[in-house]
KOLZADO-51827 format. One record per residue (C-alpha): residue in three letters; x, y, z. Coordinates in steps of 0.001 Angstrom, whole numbers. Layout:
# residues N
Ala|X|Y|Z
...
***
This chain:
# residues 847
Gln|-31414|1573|-226
Ser|-34740|-241|-901
His|-35927|3003|-2702
Tyr|-32717|2883|-4875
Val|-33162|-803|-5728
Ala|-36894|-320|-6548
Cys|-35967|2448|-8998
Met|-33264|424|-10669
Ala|-35669|-2534|-11008
Ser|-38241|-212|-12414
Ile|-35690|1164|-14971
Leu|-34467|-2372|-15974
Ser|-38152|-3492|-16389
Gln|-38642|-883|-19125
Met|-35714|-2089|-21082
Asp|-36040|-4708|-23870
Lys|-33378|-6513|-25969
Asp|-32877|-3476|-28286
His|-32382|-1076|-25419
Tyr|-29549|-3158|-24124
Ser|-27855|-3534|-27575
Thr|-28204|146|-28170
Tyr|-26847|1071|-24742
Ile|-23846|-1292|-25160
Gln|-22998|302|-28519
Thr|-22764|3726|-26926
Phe|-19487|2890|-25392
Pro|-16691|4416|-27468
Ser|-14073|1785|-26562
Arg|-13683|-1653|-25247
Pro|-11940|-760|-22108
Glu|-14656|1471|-21140
Leu|-17414|-1173|-21898
Met|-15334|-3550|-19848
Asp|-15267|-1188|-16826
Phe|-18977|-783|-17085
Leu|-19583|-4530|-17067
Met|-17051|-4960|-14105
Glu|-18867|-2298|-12107
Thr|-22317|-3740|-12990
Phe|-21392|-7255|-12045
Ile|-19875|-6057|-8791
Leu|-22956|-3847|-7927
Phe|-25488|-6639|-8728
Lys|-23590|-9233|-6714
Asp|-23562|-6757|-3922
Leu|-27237|-6023|-4072
Ile|-27982|-9840|-4441
Gly|-26015|-10541|-1153
Lys|-27886|-7876|909
Thr|-31468|-8381|1921
Val|-33026|-5140|694
Tyr|-36685|-6122|1249
Pro|-37982|-8198|4283
Ser|-38270|-11994|3460
Asp|-41999|-11953|3460
Trp|-42091|-9351|644
Val|-42081|-12178|-1916
Val|-43518|-10203|-4859
Met|-40804|-7422|-4570
Asn|-38107|-9915|-4243
Met|-39176|-11946|-7287
Val|-39824|-8693|-9360
Gln|-36080|-7554|-8514
Asn|-34724|-11014|-9280
Arg|-36580|-11194|-12634
Glu|-35195|-7961|-13776
Phe|-31558|-8832|-12459
Leu|-31772|-12208|-14343
Arg|-32766|-10587|-17608
Ala|-29977|-8103|-17368
Ile|-27330|-10726|-16545
Asn|-28347|-12802|-19470
Gln|-28025|-9731|-21769
Phe|-24704|-9075|-20387
Ala|-23721|-12700|-20903
Thr|-24467|-12241|-24544
Thr|-22031|-9185|-24610
Leu|-19279|-11264|-23037
Thr|-19469|-14019|-25601
Glu|-19517|-11667|-28596
Met|-16934|-9079|-27536
Phe|-14651|-10740|-24838
Leu|-14277|-14404|-25776
Ser|-11907|-14370|-28658
Asn|-8189|-15029|-27986
Ser|-7118|-11458|-28576
Asn|-10084|-9950|-26587
Phe|-10445|-12448|-23663
Glu|-10680|-10930|-20255
Leu|-10193|-13491|-17566
Gln|-11182|-11330|-14639
Leu|-14350|-10147|-16421
Trp|-15610|-13766|-16978
Asn|-14674|-14776|-13570
Asn|-16801|-12003|-12119
Tyr|-19511|-13006|-14365
Phe|-19487|-16703|-13055
His|-19340|-15603|-9499
Leu|-22250|-13293|-10006
Ala|-24408|-15832|-11720
Val|-23686|-18472|-8798
Ala|-24434|-15859|-6212
Phe|-27800|-15119|-7855
Leu|-28678|-18756|-8253
Thr|-27845|-19685|-4585
Gln|-29634|-16603|-2911
Asp|-32057|-17619|-125
Ser|-35040|-15827|-1895
Leu|-34896|-18182|-4748
Gln|-34722|-21460|-2746
Leu|-38349|-22595|-3380
Glu|-38053|-25553|-1006
Asn|-38081|-23222|1849
Phe|-41557|-21984|1110
Ser|-44960|-23379|1975
Pro|-46377|-25480|-923
Ala|-49060|-22815|-1768
Lys|-46522|-20013|-1996
Arg|-44083|-22196|-4040
Asn|-46730|-23117|-6507
Ser|-47758|-19339|-6823
Ile|-44074|-18305|-7511
Leu|-43575|-21078|-10050
Ala|-46857|-20129|-11900
Lys|-45950|-16525|-12141
Tyr|-42110|-16241|-12369
Gly|-40967|-19983|-12996
Asp|-38009|-21306|-11259
Met|-35294|-18748|-12156
Arg|-32497|-21034|-10692
Ala|-33001|-23406|-13662
Thr|-32611|-20508|-16175
Ile|-29458|-19012|-14764
Gly|-28089|-22515|-14238
Ala|-28495|-23362|-17996
Ser|-26891|-20011|-18738
Ile|-24019|-20670|-16591
Arg|-23422|-24252|-18281
Asp|-23495|-22726|-21641
Met|-21041|-20026|-20867
Trp|-18828|-22580|-19437
Tyr|-18806|-24756|-22528
Ser|-18201|-21777|-24702
Leu|-14869|-21144|-23027
Gly|-13168|-23742|-25219
Gln|-9390|-24038|-24326
Arg|-9757|-21170|-21870
Lys|-11375|-23556|-19261
Ile|-8010|-24589|-17750
Glu|-7573|-20979|-16514
Phe|-10763|-21411|-14393
Ile|-9337|-24623|-12647
Pro|-9385|-24897|-9674
Gly|-10682|-21235|-9081
Met|-14284|-21973|-10347
Val|-14591|-25483|-8675
Gly|-15918|-24153|-5606
Pro|-18620|-21899|-7076
Ile|-19844|-24677|-9483
Leu|-19900|-27135|-6622
Glu|-22079|-24571|-4513
Met|-24450|-24521|-7603
Thr|-24744|-28162|-8125
Leu|-25557|-28619|-4312
Val|-28768|-26629|-4697
Pro|-31613|-29153|-4080
Glu|-33327|-28909|-7523
Leu|-33193|-32203|-9437
Glu|-33064|-30860|-12987
Leu|-30500|-28176|-12119
Arg|-28319|-30839|-10682
Arg|-28547|-33006|-13634
Ser|-27749|-30305|-15956
Thr|-24683|-28808|-14081
Ile|-22941|-31889|-12518
Pro|-21504|-32746|-15947
Ile|-19498|-29457|-15741
Phe|-17269|-31398|-13158
Phe|-16461|-34205|-15762
Asp|-15565|-31438|-18425
Met|-13125|-29978|-15817
Met|-11494|-33314|-15155
Leu|-11235|-33952|-18962
Cys|-9653|-30529|-19501
Glu|-7063|-30859|-16784
His|-6348|-34421|-17639
Arg|-5623|-33668|-21425
Leu|-3242|-30850|-20379
Thr|-1415|-32364|-17464
Gly|-2071|-36084|-17474
Ser|-4151|-35972|-14296
Phe|-6945|-33930|-12615
Ser|-5208|-33648|-9160
Arg|-5776|-29908|-8807
Phe|-9370|-30480|-9503
Glu|-9532|-33309|-6984
Asp|-7842|-31475|-4192
Glu|-10240|-28467|-4551
Ile|-13407|-30426|-4727
Leu|-12512|-32490|-1580
Arg|-11709|-29390|338
Arg|-14731|-27377|-744
Leu|-17072|-30342|-100
Asp|-16092|-30485|3545
Ser|-17259|-26911|4175
Glu|-20248|-26961|1951
Val|-21680|-30138|3526
Glu|-20996|-28994|7041
Gly|-22597|-25765|6077
Gly|-25750|-27642|5441
Arg|-25716|-28406|1614
Gly|-25846|-31789|-11
Asp|-27958|-34904|559
Glu|-28221|-38466|-258
Gln|-29763|-37635|-3698
Tyr|-27005|-35490|-4628
Met|-24431|-38248|-3686
Gln|-26186|-40713|-5895
Leu|-26639|-38355|-8906
Phe|-22988|-37325|-8537
Lys|-21988|-40957|-8694
Ser|-24127|-42102|-11610
Ile|-23595|-38946|-13844
Leu|-19800|-38887|-13355
Leu|-19423|-42657|-13737
Ser|-21486|-42505|-16962
Cys|-19248|-39675|-18353
Cys|-16065|-41470|-17524
Gln|-17003|-44703|-19185
Ser|-17321|-42826|-22530
His|-13719|-41773|-22264
Pro|-11230|-44885|-21798
Glu|-8290|-42630|-20653
Leu|-10457|-41430|-17647
Ala|-12322|-44844|-17005
Lys|-10088|-46025|-14209
Pro|-8916|-42740|-12563
Gly|-12597|-41399|-12798
Glu|-13977|-44426|-11189
Asp|-11454|-44146|-8237
Phe|-12313|-40349|-7910
Val|-15972|-41054|-7918
Lys|-15431|-43711|-5145
Leu|-13420|-41376|-3165
Val|-15955|-38475|-3263
Ser|-18799|-40787|-2414
Glu|-16886|-42153|503
Leu|-16196|-38545|1746
Leu|-19761|-37447|1115
Glu|-21236|-40393|3045
Arg|-19040|-39511|6169
Leu|-19900|-35920|5855
Leu|-23482|-36472|5724
Asp|-23237|-38694|8719
Tyr|-21317|-36141|10619
Arg|-23765|-33324|9775
Ala|-26614|-35363|10834
Val|-25360|-35792|14311
Met|-23253|-32661|14679
Asn|-26032|-30854|16729
Asp|-27123|-33664|18683
Glu|-27132|-33221|22557
Asn|-25268|-36635|22920
Lys|-21977|-35816|21244
Thr|-20820|-39556|21272
Tyr|-21962|-39998|17807
Ser|-20463|-36660|16738
Met|-17083|-37986|18029
Ser|-17621|-41230|16209
Cys|-18332|-39458|12927
Thr|-15386|-37081|13487
Val|-13095|-40097|13908
Asn|-14404|-41550|10628
Leu|-13564|-38321|8815
Leu|-10087|-37940|10235
Asn|-9320|-41556|9389
Phe|-10454|-40815|5757
Tyr|-8289|-37744|5412
Lys|-5363|-39767|6958
Glu|-5891|-42452|4315
Ile|-5893|-40045|1436
Asp|-2942|-38065|2863
Arg|-4842|-34855|3312
Gln|-2783|-33792|6417
Ala|-4357|-30157|6917
Met|-7926|-31662|6934
Tyr|-6728|-34576|9206
Ile|-5344|-32106|11781
Arg|-8509|-29875|11361
Tyr|-10715|-32841|12662
Leu|-8176|-33951|15305
Tyr|-8652|-30553|17010
Lys|-12378|-30740|16564
Leu|-12354|-34261|18344
Lys|-10200|-32951|21035
Asp|-12457|-30103|21767
Leu|-15346|-32471|21908
His|-13632|-34756|24370
Ile|-12470|-31844|26762
Ser|-15962|-30403|26875
Tyr|-17176|-33772|28198
Glu|-14195|-34208|30346
Asn|-12820|-37216|28472
Tyr|-9292|-36107|29369
Thr|-7786|-39548|28467
Glu|-9389|-39621|25001
Gly|-8392|-35890|24496
Ala|-4700|-36721|25309
Tyr|-4727|-39715|22835
Thr|-6187|-37376|20226
Leu|-3511|-34824|20625
Leu|-872|-37414|20534
Leu|-1769|-38393|16967
His|-771|-34781|15965
Ala|2362|-34792|18112
Arg|3461|-38142|16502
Leu|3448|-36407|13104
Leu|6132|-33852|14294
Met|9872|-34243|14533
Trp|12097|-32844|17070
Ser|13640|-30464|14548
Glu|13788|-26848|13813
Glu|11730|-27092|10634
Ser|8579|-25043|10235
Asn|5199|-26434|10776
Ala|3668|-27758|7493
Ala|64|-27523|8410
Pro|-1729|-24733|10484
Val|-2503|-25465|13940
Pro|-5870|-24461|15280
Gly|-6099|-22516|18565
Pro|-4801|-19257|20022
His|-1242|-20622|20547
Gly|-738|-22046|17072
Pro|543|-19056|15278
His|3336|-18484|18003
Leu|4690|-21943|17698
His|6858|-21665|14482
Thr|9020|-24735|14652
Gln|8099|-28407|14959
Arg|10116|-28788|18174
Gln|8294|-26019|19765
Leu|4854|-27246|18891
Lys|5736|-30973|19739
Glu|6855|-29858|23189
Ala|3912|-27684|23729
Leu|1616|-30655|22643
Tyr|3540|-33075|24948
Asn|2980|-30913|27880
Gln|-843|-30495|27111
Ile|-867|-34210|26700
Ile|703|-34998|29956
Glu|-1735|-32580|31756
Tyr|-4724|-34447|30184
Phe|-3285|-37893|31086
Asp|-2833|-36692|34686
Gln|-6571|-35496|34781
Gly|-7698|-38752|33201
Lys|-5565|-40928|35969
Met|-3526|-42395|33169
Trp|-222|-41759|34919
Glu|1462|-44773|33092
Glu|915|-42966|29778
Ala|1945|-39582|31218
Ile|5333|-41223|32295
His|6089|-42322|28656
Ile|5591|-38804|27519
Cys|7806|-37531|30433
Lys|10662|-39920|29533
Glu|10682|-38724|26040
Leu|10786|-35032|26993
Ala|13442|-35852|29531
Glu|15531|-37411|26855
Gln|15288|-34249|24722
Tyr|16162|-32039|27572
Glu|19094|-34199|28850
Ser|20769|-35405|25539
His|19692|-32976|22873
Ile|19027|-29344|24052
Phe|20648|-29693|27441
Asp|18041|-27719|29354
Tyr|18709|-29081|32697
Glu|16176|-26761|34471
Met|13372|-28300|32322
Leu|14811|-31610|32824
Ser|14619|-31207|36550
Asp|11030|-30120|36255
Ile|9915|-33045|34021
Leu|11596|-35613|36275
Gln|9801|-34160|39302
Arg|6344|-34404|37504
Glu|7337|-38104|36596
Ala|8085|-38897|40204
Lys|4759|-37499|41233
Phe|3029|-39974|38698
Tyr|4765|-42829|40115
Glu|3636|-41966|43625
Lys|-23|-41458|42377
Ile|-29|-44807|40745
Leu|577|-46462|44193
Lys|-1338|-44020|46476
Val|-4440|-42639|44684
Leu|-7532|-44661|44294
Arg|-8262|-45469|40655
Pro|-11333|-47599|40001
Ser|-11417|-49854|37001
Pro|-13883|-48895|34226
Asp|-16827|-51217|33138
Tyr|-17016|-52033|29490
Phe|-20278|-52338|27639
Ala|-21227|-54025|24423
Val|-23737|-52149|22320
Gly|-25414|-53423|19112
Tyr|-27465|-51171|16782
Tyr|-29731|-53365|14633
Gly|-32256|-52302|12098
Gln|-32341|-50132|8900
Gly|-33538|-47180|10955
Phe|-29950|-46350|12307
Pro|-27518|-44232|10400
Thr|-24975|-46132|8243
Phe|-22057|-45781|10721
Leu|-24268|-47554|13226
Arg|-26435|-49834|11249
Asn|-26115|-53473|12322
Lys|-22711|-52968|14163
Ile|-21644|-53813|17488
Phe|-19372|-51443|19573
Ile|-17560|-51777|22898
Tyr|-17868|-48851|25142
Arg|-15600|-47676|27998
Gly|-17633|-46554|30877
Lys|-16725|-43804|33248
Glu|-15874|-44015|36808
Tyr|-18626|-45823|38849
Glu|-20954|-45573|35995
Arg|-23893|-48057|36291
Arg|-25144|-49807|33484
Glu|-28677|-48481|33959
Asp|-27407|-44852|33736
Phe|-25376|-45840|30682
Glu|-28297|-47287|28892
Met|-30569|-44154|29570
Gln|-27715|-42056|27899
Leu|-27510|-44528|25067
Leu|-31369|-44559|24371
Ser|-31804|-40830|24685
Pro|-30877|-39875|21010
Phe|-33102|-42665|19753
Pro|-36472|-42360|21591
Asn|-38156|-44802|19153
Ala|-35663|-47657|19602
Glu|-36721|-50896|21247
Lys|-34277|-52385|23801
Leu|-33545|-56122|23134
Lys|-33735|-58250|26171
Ser|-31698|-61218|24985
Thr|-27835|-61010|24642
Ser|-27934|-63507|21634
Pro|-27168|-62182|18158
Pro|-30459|-61086|16578
Gly|-32051|-62628|13538
Gln|-32438|-61381|9980
Asp|-35983|-60260|10918
Ile|-34387|-57739|13119
Thr|-31433|-56550|11264
Asp|-33503|-56095|7965
Ser|-36369|-54402|9677
Pro|-37023|-50649|9174
Gly|-37033|-50081|12913
Gln|-34263|-49499|15471
Tyr|-33181|-52092|18107
Ile|-30432|-51584|20748
Gln|-28891|-54277|22682
Cys|-26535|-53731|25786
Phe|-24665|-55789|28083
Thr|-21649|-55710|30239
Val|-18502|-57494|28956
Gln|-15172|-58310|30609
Pro|-11775|-57045|29190
Val|-9329|-59960|28298
Glu|-6026|-59058|29790
Glu|-3197|-59327|27135
Ala|-343|-61439|28377
Lys|2510|-59300|29747
Ala|5523|-61453|30305
Arg|7290|-58899|32395
Leu|4667|-58976|35078
Lys|4382|-62684|35399
Gly|5892|-64592|38269
Arg|6547|-61388|40247
Ser|5398|-59819|43378
Ile|3953|-56649|42038
Pro|1558|-54247|43894
Glu|-1959|-54568|42830
Gln|-2332|-50872|41737
Ile|109|-51575|39017
Thr|-1380|-54998|37880
Asn|-4993|-53739|37989
Phe|-4141|-51010|35513
Tyr|-3192|-53462|32859
Lys|-6058|-55647|33487
Ala|-8496|-52869|32256
Asn|-6396|-50678|30019
His|-4662|-51212|26569
Val|-7252|-54073|25881
Gln|-8542|-55115|22536
Arg|-10454|-58195|23364
Phe|-13646|-58490|25470
Ser|-15571|-61397|26430
Tyr|-19280|-62287|27459
Ser|-20246|-65499|29082
Arg|-23784|-66846|28771
Pro|-24616|-69868|30848
Phe|-26947|-72551|29599
Lys|-28161|-76109|30449
Arg|-27466|-79094|28484
Gly|-28063|-82713|29072
Pro|-30026|-84256|31932
Ile|-30902|-81942|34792
Asp|-29752|-82713|38400
Pro|-31896|-80628|40715
Asp|-29410|-81030|43552
Asn|-26379|-80049|41724
Glu|-26615|-77210|39147
Phe|-22793|-77333|38280
Ala|-23096|-80805|36664
Asn|-24528|-79543|33475
Met|-23756|-75731|33535
Trp|-22269|-74996|30280
Ile|-20988|-71648|29185
Glu|-21162|-70025|25712
Arg|-18208|-67455|25658
Thr|-18077|-64939|22870
Thr|-15003|-62896|22507
Phe|-15256|-59469|20669
Arg|-12210|-57849|19151
Thr|-12323|-54120|18536
Ala|-10743|-52166|15812
Tyr|-8379|-50367|18245
Pro|-7387|-50893|21752
Leu|-9279|-49119|24556
Pro|-8843|-46486|26004
Gly|-7987|-44637|22615
Ile|-9232|-41529|20780
Leu|-12925|-42619|21497
Arg|-14727|-43994|24361
Trp|-15995|-46739|21985
Phe|-14753|-48621|19074
Val|-16358|-51025|16570
Val|-16176|-54763|16832
Thr|-14200|-56143|13903
Ser|-14447|-59819|14743
Thr|-16055|-62210|17280
Glu|-15399|-65776|18400
Thr|-17610|-68085|20288
Ile|-16517|-71094|22201
Ile|-18333|-73778|24401
Ile|-16913|-74342|27921
Ser|-17852|-77566|29567
Pro|-19122|-77797|33223
Leu|-15800|-79067|34181
Glu|-13758|-76238|32629
Asn|-16287|-73855|34040
Ala|-15443|-75289|37540
Ile|-11785|-74941|36917
Glu|-12153|-71214|35980
Thr|-14427|-70523|38946
Met|-11878|-72168|41306
Met|-8973|-70016|39705
Lys|-10984|-66851|40038
Thr|-11713|-67627|43767
Asn|-8194|-68358|44432
Glu|-6976|-65207|42734
Lys|-9688|-63204|44627
Ile|-8407|-64648|48058
Met|-4875|-63664|46994
Ser|-5692|-60176|45992
Glu|-7453|-59603|49198
Ile|-4584|-60911|51174
Asn|-2058|-58653|49403
Arg|-4457|-55762|49753
His|-4307|-56179|53559
Gln|-759|-56836|53669
Asn|-79|-53609|51699
Asp|-2598|-51523|53700
Pro|-3329|-52748|57182
Ser|-5953|-49843|57587
Leu|-8399|-51535|55347
Pro|-11760|-52511|56770
Ile|-11946|-56255|57598
Asn|-15534|-56857|56436
Pro|-14978|-57917|52732
Leu|-12312|-60204|53991
Ser|-14641|-61731|56546
Met|-17380|-62350|53910
Leu|-14954|-63712|51438
Leu|-13366|-66309|53810
Asn|-16581|-67218|55550
Gly|-18388|-67823|52187
Ile|-15758|-70391|51380
Val|-14881|-72275|54617
Asp|-18564|-72427|56033
Pro|-20454|-75071|54062
Ala|-23712|-73676|55330
Val|-23110|-70377|53409
Met|-21743|-71601|50022
Gly|-21811|-75365|50089
Gly|-17842|-75274|49528
Phe|-16777|-77408|46517
Ala|-18564|-80461|47561
Lys|-20794|-80032|44457
Tyr|-17689|-80293|42288
Glu|-16691|-83455|43890
Lys|-20149|-85028|43371
Ala|-20334|-83890|39843
Phe|-16955|-84675|38527
Phe|-14998|-86849|41047
Gln|-17269|-89861|41180
Glu|-16233|-93000|39269
Pro|-19241|-93020|36837
Tyr|-18302|-89646|35494
Met|-14567|-90553|35167
Gln|-15573|-93571|33195
Glu|-17892|-91711|30861
His|-15448|-88940|30304
Pro|-11836|-90346|30263
Glu|-10745|-87298|28144
Asp|-11435|-85039|31146
Ala|-8705|-86827|33352
Gly|-6420|-83921|32938
Asn|-8919|-81306|33767
Ile|-10097|-83353|36883
Glu|-6415|-83364|38053
Lys|-6463|-79536|37511
Leu|-9495|-78983|39585
Lys|-8152|-81175|42424
Asp|-4857|-79011|42162
Leu|-6818|-75872|42584
Ile|-8895|-77076|45508
Ala|-5566|-78172|47287
Trp|-4001|-74795|46540
Gln|-7008|-72948|48236
Ile|-6101|-74238|51638
Pro|-2827|-72378|52144
Leu|-4432|-69243|50773
Leu|-7386|-69594|53149
Ala|-4880|-70201|55955
Glu|-3032|-66866|55356
Gly|-6296|-65055|54934
Ile|-7557|-66405|58218
Arg|-4216|-65447|59931
Ile|-4474|-61924|58881
His|-8199|-61968|59790
Gly|-7224|-63209|63376
Gln|-4745|-60338|63747
Lys|-7335|-57579|62575
Val|-10632|-59026|64145
Thr|-12266|-57200|66867
Glu|-13249|-58615|70200
Asp|-16962|-58528|69480
Leu|-16243|-60523|66321
Arg|-13915|-62990|67954
Pro|-16620|-65742|68182
Phe|-17314|-65379|64472
His|-13557|-65770|63736
Glu|-13274|-68790|66078
Arg|-16139|-70386|64301
Met|-14467|-69775|60970
Glu|-11322|-71358|62276
Gln|-13104|-74517|63256
Cys|-14718|-74723|59825
Phe|-11329|-74169|58233
Glu|-9563|-76956|60195
Gln|-12388|-79390|59257
Leu|-11953|-78169|55565
Arg|-8067|-78465|55766
Ala|-8192|-82057|57135
Lys|-10392|-83244|54392
Val|-8646|-81508|51505
Glu|-5168|-82489|52676
Ser|-6019|-86012|53092
Gln|-7700|-86255|49666
Tyr|-5799|-83884|47454
Gly|-2474|-83361|49010
Val|-789|-80607|51153
Gln|428|-77431|49475
Glu|2005|-74338|50894
Met|2751|-70948|49293
Met|5911|-69142|48923
Phe|5762|-65387|50235
Phe|8100|-62566|49069
Glu|9204|-59556|51208
Asp|11054|-56475|50075
Arg|13233|-55608|53196
Arg|15028|-52552|51714
Ser|11592|-50858|50862
Gly|9681|-52080|53812
Arg|7003|-53527|51508
Pro|5227|-56224|53308
Arg|5261|-59801|52112
Ser|2973|-60795|49288
Ile|2195|-63731|47002
Ala|3184|-63903|43487
Trp|350|-65044|41152
Val|853|-66154|37578
Pro|-2591|-67050|36068
Asp|-1337|-69026|33365
Trp|-3470|-71655|31899
Asp|-632|-73428|29920
Arg|1105|-74080|33246
Leu|-1796|-75950|34919
Ser|-870|-79504|35709
His|-2115|-82305|33532
Ala|-3400|-85787|34086
Gly|-547|-87918|35668
Ala|1665|-84953|36180
Arg|765|-83879|39673
Gln|3719|-83640|41788
Val|3987|-84092|45565
Leu|5889|-80870|46632
Thr|7839|-80160|49835
Glu|6887|-77016|51688
Ala|8057|-73608|50678
Pro|9350|-71704|53839
Leu|7876|-68351|54927
Thr|10100|-65310|54912
Pro|12111|-65117|58234
Lys|12358|-61831|59850
Ala|15581|-60051|58842
Ala|18078|-58812|61507
Pro|18953|-55070|61249
Arg|22087|-54495|59147
Pro|24978|-52461|60499
Ser|25622|-49140|58768
Glu|27602|-49310|55571
Ser|30339|-47137|54193
Glu|29970|-45204|51094
Asp|32136|-47737|49127
His|30184|-50613|50441
Arg|26871|-49039|49452
Asn|28180|-48308|46010
Glu|29189|-51869|45678
Arg|25792|-53056|46684
Lys|24146|-50710|44357
Glu|26365|-52070|41525
Asn|25450|-55596|42555
Arg|21794|-54785|42086
Ala|22351|-54676|38374
Ser|22981|-58237|38313
Ser|20241|-61025|38670
Ile|20398|-64206|40697
Phe|18511|-65600|37958
Gly|21375|-65159|35542
Pro|24708|-63388|34986
Arg|24725|-59599|34868
Arg|23114|-58224|31709
Asp|22511|-55076|29655
Pro|19667|-53274|31592
Arg|18099|-52532|28196
Gln|17732|-56242|27585
Ser|14064|-57333|27697
Ile|12599|-59573|30463
Ser|12002|-62371|27863
Glu|15732|-62275|26934
Leu|17046|-63300|30504
Pro|19696|-66018|30097
Glu|19455|-69344|31670
Pro|21358|-69696|35166
Lys|24784|-70994|34855
Asp|26197|-70692|38356
Glu|25187|-73591|40594
Lys|25307|-71290|43538
Arg|22878|-68965|41802
Arg|20590|-71800|40831
Leu|20417|-73012|44341
Ser|19627|-69530|45662
Cys|16905|-69016|43148
Asn|15149|-72293|44304
Val|15218|-71338|47898
Ser|12843|-74208|48861
Glu|15289|-76729|47504
Ser|18368|-75367|48909
Ser|17013|-74494|52236
Leu|19041|-75932|55268
Ser|17460|-77235|58384
Ser|18258|-75648|61784
Asp|21161|-77992|62292
Gly|22900|-76867|59028
Lys|22239|-80237|57267
Gln|20301|-80985|54263
Pro|16857|-82488|55351
Pro|15903|-85844|54052
Pro|13550|-85615|50996
Ser|10044|-87023|51243
Arg|9303|-90214|49646
Ala|7331|-88713|46915
Ala|9932|-85897|46427
Ala|12703|-88423|46187
Gly|11021|-89941|43303
Ala|10442|-86960|41366
Gln|12864|-85805|38686
Pro|13697|-82227|39247
Ser|14364|-80093|36122
Ala|17485|-78245|35640
Ala|15990|-74932|36334
Gly|14734|-76121|39835
Ser|11117|-76851|40940
Ser|8394|-76423|38442
Leu|5753|-73748|38913
Ser|2581|-74782|40742
Pro|-707|-75454|38872
Thr|-1813|-71973|39646
Gly|1563|-70281|39304
Phe|2376|-70007|42943
Gly|5925|-70576|44357
Gly|5958|-73783|46425
Arg|5670|-77462|46323
Val|3006|-79917|47079
Lys|3638|-82406|50106
Ser|2673|-85874|50305
Ala|-1030|-86152|51516
Ser|-160|-89208|53470
Lys|2267|-87387|55749
Leu|1782|-84507|58245
Pro|3418|-81273|57005
Pro|6937|-80773|58486
Leu|7819|-77656|60425
Pro|9049|-74779|58271
Arg|12735|-74950|57519
Lys|15308|-72201|58152
Phe|17919|-70951|55632
Ser|20994|-68640|55533
Ser|19882|-65081|55836
Ala|22746|-63936|53803
Val|21494|-65990|50771
Tyr|18021|-64726|51349
Glu|19218|-61152|51431
Thr|21001|-61515|48166
Phe|17790|-63244|46732
Leu|15588|-60248|47860
Glu|17901|-57628|46542
Gln|18727|-59192|43189
Ser|15073|-60167|42330
Asn|13941|-56739|43179
Ala|16514|-55169|41000
***
């Protein structure tokens, strides 16, 4: 073949302009001439597409290209002379010419930027840049088409785009205006240029991903097209919108290409999301779905199953439960076999459930199972599939309670400096860490793509000298998720496995607290001037989502005073004690060491110092006189200290049951310290006791309900002296029930002692107020409890003076059930109450 090409090049080199003219005239008719030109264009394109000579045979390649270029230009003259008029116009012949000319211009052997400087200069000196020559010819041939241009739109948009993307400045300047001519031509005929726009957006994606295009091209495209549009008022506004659209797409495509081949795929995932969001905004569904599946494949390759599930869910939500055909092609081997939207949606849902299961997001898998079950039960009546999906759903509920699921850590990462790509530059992101991922390991992966980046040691926002510098600076620190208020979980005894999920998932706000000192320093009491600067970050989307990280869209910083900090610390300590108690109640096999360390660190003043420093810092008369506005917060802190005693008492009781004999002296020492602490606290801050809940039907052990609601903390002057809340008595075994009786009991579970029977679909927040006095009394067990002799016990002095609300006793400052007793009186013995009332209370509240 190389011999054949060499012979042809040798023949062509012997022909001059007259030879070509004479040869063309030898054809007896126009059809025969057209056939010759057609075959010649196809032959030339075929020879150009094949590498006949080795790449280092530069002279032979250039000689061949020079002769082909001369022949193509000669035949172009024939086209304009004999096949351009309305009666003689041949669309396919012109189309073949344009494709041949573009193929010649974009061939590898003419891309001079790929050669060494010496070789490039040698080629330019002897042969010139043939790309500029053929580019000018293509431009002239295009403009010569006149009204025929519309017949090449959108077919020629791709080849012209490919030509303009060649990295040669003058070629780009001379050929980019062809795009405006296409826009103008279509707009004058149809009133818009939507066909041109659709095609250029589609082709840009594949061309840039294939390695063509750069920042210079984006700027040239923008400036040239805007200048052309401004000279035509009818295209000024739509042209400006189009240029903005293409510029935004090019920016995202260039970012995507820059990180596509990186070892760290985190940034590829982020750029993929930027692209699919862009295509969603401009309603290009096929391209949107294409990048959804690219993102899903990236996630699964890195075992990000949760994120992969959320990604597929975006496609599933576009589909309907109908027999309509799929509008957009689905990537993957199974796509062509899923013809209807129902088939595809069902297949996607099953894959999503599997991914959520692998990612331990069983709550999300349950939601999908419920939707599938609704379809199987009520729409297609496939009871076999219904049985299968309900069994899968039941397994997920079981896993929630029985499988260990560690909460992930979250990290704030800032990329500062002009050295980063545009999608990272001077932005902060919140990352969701993997299971048991340490911050040190996370930082190593974070810095690996940027070996020249400097890690900032401070967690404060950097100054302008950093953000405007040409370098790269990375800031990384751990943040805490801010749990969103979930009304249906408040005030209930809920297993910790359930509540822990919502503390670390579906979160969009994250906080970071930085301590600092202000005012005079007390060397003996660091709490007196320990202020907190708390910054809350809000991300663009909740985590987890289709990415393991999302950009921060807003930040808010507040200053927390030492007293408010003390209140928060006490609340967290109380919550930690309660959590540990409930864990041991739910699982008696847990090791005792964490509970030992927690309790001893609080009750033994030699270990932690207790809360004596809070008393010294905030409860003294000088502080109260200097800060009268803190009276309410001081009362909150006193309440929290008082509420810690019954928690500690329950923890020590459990500890005494589980402690081994060799640790018995340690336990006894802890009990002694606790009794001293109890006497001190109860004498100064009042006596408080907790209400415990126990589910007798399920056998779940008793636990404490915790509602960490700041709004319900007591304020100054509002502290109440509460009567004690009884512990749950041991239930007597019930006799066997008849079937009718069981059905009646099951029916009764639908009603609530907190109000009349309601529609089960009614939300928690819509529960009606109690109307029946008997129900009100059974709700407030501590108020309606009877003494052992069946009489109403006499109220304490402080309780008698209190004005109870219509709904019963108010919640405690920390959300516990129970009442504060007078600090001046010893606590009475626990009261007994009707077992029937308590049984009803347990059953209805659980329902």
